[in-house]
PAFIDO-12174 format. One record per atom (N, C-alpha, C): residue number from 1; residue in three letters; x, y, z. Coordinates in Angstrom, 2 decimals, padded with zeros to 5 digits. Layout:
<nodes>
- NUM / ala / X / Y / Z
...
</nodes>
This chain:
<nodes>
- 1 / unk / -099.51 / 093.04 / 068.96
- 1 / unk / -099.03 / 093.19 / 070.38
- 1 / unk / -098.56 / 091.72 / 070.77
- 2 / unk / -099.36 / 090.83 / 070.41
- 2 / unk / -099.10 / 089.42 / 070.84
- 2 / unk / -097.57 / 089.11 / 070.23
- 3 / unk / -097.35 / 089.62 / 069.15
- 3 / unk / -096.07 / 089.28 / 068.58
- 3 / unk / -094.78 / 089.71 / 069.47
- 4 / unk / -095.08 / 091.04 / 069.80
- 4 / unk / -093.98 / 091.52 / 070.70
- 4 / unk / -093.86 / 090.83 / 072.06
- 5 / unk / -095.01 / 090.44 / 072.53
- 5 / unk / -094.94 / 089.55 / 073.88
- 5 / unk / -094.30 / 088.21 / 073.59
- 6 / unk / -094.58 / 087.51 / 072.49
- 6 / unk / -093.78 / 086.38 / 072.15
- 6 / unk / -092.40 / 086.63 / 072.03
- 7 / unk / -092.09 / 087.73 / 071.47
- 7 / unk / -090.62 / 087.92 / 071.32
- 7 / unk / -089.87 / 088.12 / 072.55
- 8 / unk / -090.86 / 088.91 / 073.49
- 8 / unk / -090.06 / 089.09 / 074.83
- 8 / unk / -090.09 / 087.69 / 075.71
- 9 / unk / -090.97 / 086.99 / 075.50
- 9 / unk / -091.00 / 085.65 / 076.32
- 9 / unk / -089.93 / 084.73 / 075.54
- 10 / unk / -089.70 / 084.85 / 074.43
- 10 / unk / -088.66 / 084.10 / 073.77
- 10 / unk / -087.30 / 084.53 / 074.31
- 11 / unk / -087.11 / 085.91 / 074.32
- 11 / unk / -085.86 / 086.45 / 074.87
- 11 / unk / -085.53 / 086.05 / 076.42
- 12 / unk / -086.72 / 085.97 / 077.02
- 12 / unk / -086.56 / 085.49 / 078.52
- 12 / unk / -086.08 / 084.15 / 078.59
- 13 / unk / -086.71 / 083.39 / 077.76
- 13 / unk / -086.42 / 081.87 / 077.78
- 13 / unk / -084.89 / 081.73 / 077.36
- 14 / unk / -084.54 / 082.38 / 076.39
- 14 / unk / -083.07 / 082.44 / 075.88
- 14 / unk / -082.06 / 082.78 / 076.91
- 15 / unk / -082.39 / 083.98 / 077.68
- 15 / unk / -081.69 / 084.35 / 078.77
- 15 / unk / -081.48 / 083.38 / 079.84
- 16 / unk / -082.86 / 082.84 / 080.21
- 16 / unk / -082.63 / 081.72 / 081.20
- 16 / unk / -081.70 / 080.68 / 080.85
- 17 / unk / -081.95 / 080.15 / 079.42
- 17 / unk / -081.24 / 079.12 / 079.05
- 17 / unk / -079.71 / 079.28 / 079.20
- 18 / unk / -079.37 / 080.68 / 078.77
- 18 / unk / -077.87 / 081.04 / 078.79
- 18 / unk / -077.46 / 081.05 / 080.13
- 19 / unk / -078.31 / 081.62 / 081.15
- 19 / unk / -077.83 / 081.70 / 082.69
- 19 / unk / -077.54 / 080.21 / 083.14
- 20 / unk / -078.46 / 079.29 / 082.76
- 20 / unk / -078.39 / 077.92 / 083.08
- 20 / unk / -077.05 / 077.32 / 082.64
- 21 / unk / -076.83 / 077.60 / 081.39
- 21 / unk / -075.49 / 077.11 / 080.86
- 21 / unk / -074.15 / 077.69 / 081.38
- 22 / unk / -074.46 / 078.92 / 081.76
- 22 / unk / -073.15 / 079.66 / 082.40
- 22 / unk / -072.95 / 079.03 / 083.78
- 23 / unk / -074.08 / 078.77 / 084.48
- 23 / unk / -073.90 / 078.27 / 085.84
- 23 / unk / -073.43 / 076.85 / 085.79
- 24 / unk / -073.80 / 076.05 / 084.95
- 24 / unk / -073.21 / 074.70 / 084.74
- 24 / unk / -071.80 / 074.93 / 084.34
- 25 / unk / -071.35 / 075.67 / 083.39
- 25 / unk / -070.03 / 075.74 / 083.05
- 25 / unk / -069.08 / 076.10 / 084.16
- 26 / unk / -069.59 / 077.13 / 084.98
- 26 / unk / -069.04 / 077.44 / 086.26
- 26 / unk / -068.64 / 076.54 / 087.30
- 27 / unk / -069.86 / 075.50 / 087.22
- 27 / unk / -069.67 / 074.33 / 088.05
- 27 / unk / -068.57 / 073.53 / 087.57
- 28 / unk / -068.62 / 073.20 / 086.24
- 28 / unk / -067.68 / 072.29 / 085.72
- 28 / unk / -066.29 / 072.86 / 085.67
- 29 / unk / -066.11 / 074.07 / 085.50
- 29 / unk / -064.85 / 074.67 / 085.63
- 29 / unk / -064.17 / 074.57 / 087.20
- 30 / unk / -065.02 / 074.85 / 088.06
- 30 / unk / -064.45 / 074.58 / 089.46
- 30 / unk / -064.26 / 073.13 / 089.76
- 31 / unk / -064.99 / 072.22 / 089.22
- 31 / unk / -064.73 / 070.96 / 089.40
- 31 / unk / -063.46 / 070.45 / 088.73
- 32 / unk / -063.18 / 071.03 / 087.45
- 32 / unk / -061.99 / 070.67 / 086.90
- 32 / unk / -060.79 / 071.25 / 087.64
- 33 / unk / -060.95 / 072.42 / 087.91
- 33 / unk / -059.95 / 073.09 / 088.99
- 33 / unk / -059.65 / 072.33 / 089.92
- 34 / unk / -060.54 / 071.68 / 090.78
- 34 / unk / -060.31 / 071.04 / 091.87
- 34 / unk / -059.59 / 069.89 / 091.47
- 35 / unk / -059.93 / 069.10 / 090.54
- 35 / unk / -059.24 / 067.87 / 089.98
- 35 / unk / -057.90 / 068.24 / 089.81
- 36 / unk / -057.66 / 069.30 / 088.96
- 36 / unk / -056.28 / 069.59 / 088.41
- 36 / unk / -055.53 / 069.90 / 089.58
- 37 / unk / -055.92 / 070.63 / 090.66
- 37 / unk / -055.06 / 070.90 / 091.76
- 37 / unk / -054.57 / 069.81 / 092.46
- 38 / unk / -055.61 / 068.73 / 092.58
- 38 / unk / -055.42 / 067.53 / 093.31
- 38 / unk / -054.48 / 066.82 / 092.63
- 39 / unk / -054.52 / 066.76 / 091.42
- 39 / unk / -053.48 / 065.86 / 090.51
- 39 / unk / -051.98 / 066.63 / 090.77
- 40 / unk / -052.03 / 067.99 / 090.54
- 40 / unk / -050.83 / 068.66 / 090.72
- 40 / unk / -050.12 / 068.40 / 091.96
- 41 / unk / -050.96 / 068.35 / 093.10
- 41 / unk / -050.45 / 068.01 / 094.35
- 41 / unk / -049.85 / 066.53 / 094.38
- 42 / unk / -050.45 / 065.69 / 093.88
- 42 / unk / -050.07 / 064.33 / 093.86
- 42 / unk / -048.77 / 064.24 / 092.83
- 43 / unk / -048.58 / 064.92 / 091.90
- 43 / unk / -047.51 / 064.93 / 090.89
- 43 / unk / -046.25 / 065.60 / 091.93
- 44 / unk / -046.59 / 066.57 / 092.51
- 44 / unk / -045.53 / 067.38 / 093.51
- 44 / unk / -045.06 / 066.12 / 094.42
- 45 / unk / -045.96 / 065.50 / 095.15
- 45 / unk / -045.78 / 064.55 / 096.15
- 45 / unk / -044.88 / 063.45 / 095.52
- 46 / unk / -045.27 / 063.02 / 094.41
- 46 / unk / -044.48 / 061.88 / 093.77
- 46 / unk / -043.02 / 062.38 / 093.32
- 47 / unk / -042.96 / 063.58 / 092.88
- 47 / unk / -041.69 / 064.01 / 092.49
- 47 / unk / -040.72 / 064.15 / 093.53
- 48 / unk / -041.32 / 064.55 / 094.71
- 48 / unk / -040.49 / 064.75 / 096.10
- 48 / unk / -040.09 / 063.36 / 096.34
- 49 / unk / -040.90 / 062.26 / 096.13
- 49 / unk / -040.42 / 060.99 / 096.70
- 49 / unk / -039.38 / 060.32 / 095.81
- 50 / unk / -039.67 / 060.48 / 094.34
- 50 / unk / -038.64 / 060.06 / 093.51
- 50 / unk / -037.37 / 060.63 / 093.64
- 51 / unk / -037.39 / 062.00 / 093.86
- 51 / unk / -036.02 / 062.61 / 094.13
- 51 / unk / -035.32 / 062.13 / 095.45
- 52 / unk / -036.10 / 061.79 / 096.37
- 52 / unk / -035.57 / 061.25 / 097.59
- 52 / unk / -035.13 / 059.85 / 097.46
- 53 / unk / -035.78 / 059.07 / 096.49
- 53 / unk / -035.39 / 057.63 / 096.29
- 53 / unk / -034.10 / 057.69 / 095.42
- 54 / unk / -034.03 / 058.61 / 094.43
- 54 / unk / -032.74 / 058.85 / 093.60
- 54 / unk / -031.69 / 059.18 / 094.45
- 55 / unk / -031.70 / 060.05 / 095.27
- 55 / unk / -030.74 / 060.50 / 096.23
- 55 / unk / -030.28 / 059.34 / 097.06
- 56 / unk / -031.18 / 058.67 / 097.64
- 56 / unk / -030.92 / 057.50 / 098.54
- 56 / unk / -030.05 / 056.37 / 097.57
- 57 / unk / -030.42 / 056.13 / 096.53
- 57 / unk / -029.71 / 055.11 / 095.55
- 57 / unk / -028.45 / 055.64 / 095.36
- 58 / unk / -028.28 / 056.86 / 094.84
- 58 / unk / -026.90 / 057.41 / 094.60
- 58 / unk / -025.99 / 057.31 / 095.93
- 59 / unk / -026.46 / 057.44 / 097.06
- 59 / unk / -025.61 / 057.54 / 098.31
- 59 / unk / -025.36 / 055.96 / 098.70
- 60 / unk / -025.89 / 055.08 / 098.03
- 60 / unk / -025.51 / 053.65 / 098.59
- 60 / unk / -024.14 / 053.33 / 098.25
- 61 / unk / -023.43 / 052.85 / 099.06
- 61 / unk / -022.05 / 052.30 / 098.83
- 61 / unk / -022.06 / 051.21 / 097.86
- 62 / unk / -021.04 / 051.45 / 096.89
- 62 / unk / -020.91 / 050.16 / 095.85
- 62 / unk / -020.63 / 048.86 / 096.54
- 63 / unk / -021.14 / 047.97 / 096.03
- 63 / unk / -020.92 / 046.49 / 096.35
- 63 / unk / -019.46 / 046.04 / 096.36
- 64 / unk / -019.01 / 045.25 / 097.15
- 64 / unk / -017.86 / 044.65 / 097.12
- 64 / unk / -017.73 / 043.33 / 096.12
- 65 / unk / -018.88 / 042.94 / 095.69
- 65 / unk / -018.98 / 041.94 / 094.72
- 65 / unk / -018.56 / 042.35 / 093.30
- 66 / unk / -018.03 / 041.57 / 092.67
- 66 / unk / -017.56 / 041.82 / 091.27
- 66 / unk / -018.80 / 041.75 / 090.34
- 67 / unk / -018.67 / 042.59 / 089.46
- 67 / unk / -019.73 / 042.58 / 088.47
- 67 / unk / -019.86 / 041.19 / 087.65
- 68 / unk / -020.98 / 040.91 / 087.17
- 68 / unk / -021.08 / 039.61 / 086.58
- 68 / unk / -020.20 / 039.54 / 085.28
- 69 / unk / -019.83 / 040.48 / 084.49
- 69 / unk / -019.03 / 040.40 / 083.56
- 69 / unk / -017.58 / 040.26 / 084.01
- 70 / unk / -017.29 / 040.62 / 085.25
- 70 / unk / -015.80 / 040.45 / 085.73
- 70 / unk / -015.59 / 039.12 / 086.37
- 71 / unk / -016.69 / 038.31 / 086.73
- 71 / unk / -016.54 / 037.13 / 087.32
- 71 / unk / -016.05 / 036.01 / 086.37
- 72 / unk / -015.16 / 035.03 / 086.96
- 72 / unk / -014.71 / 033.99 / 086.15
- 72 / unk / -015.78 / 032.92 / 086.12
- 73 / unk / -016.07 / 032.30 / 085.22
- 73 / unk / -017.11 / 031.28 / 085.05
- 73 / unk / -016.71 / 030.12 / 086.02
- 74 / unk / -017.73 / 029.48 / 086.54
- 74 / unk / -017.42 / 028.35 / 087.48
- 74 / unk / -016.83 / 027.35 / 086.49
- 75 / unk / -016.23 / 026.25 / 087.36
- 75 / unk / -015.23 / 025.25 / 086.68
- 75 / unk / -016.20 / 024.43 / 085.73
- 76 / unk / -017.45 / 024.07 / 086.01
- 76 / unk / -018.14 / 023.07 / 085.22
- 76 / unk / -018.70 / 023.70 / 083.90
- 77 / unk / -018.28 / 025.08 / 083.54
- 77 / unk / -018.45 / 025.61 / 082.07
- 77 / unk / -017.37 / 025.41 / 081.27
</nodes>
């Protein structure tokens, strides 16, 4: 009979250990999900800003100055 009780106690300990691991994994998954959500929001914000900057750069009027390759060299060259 002691053997049966020992097996039951061992099973209870195993169940408690599994429950502890599952609880820790749930916490870890929730933490990782929060971090991933935060990073995705940051990426979305950065993408919006980069698109805005690209649009602004594209809309800038070209300069009246000649390109360096088109410039005649100064007289001392």
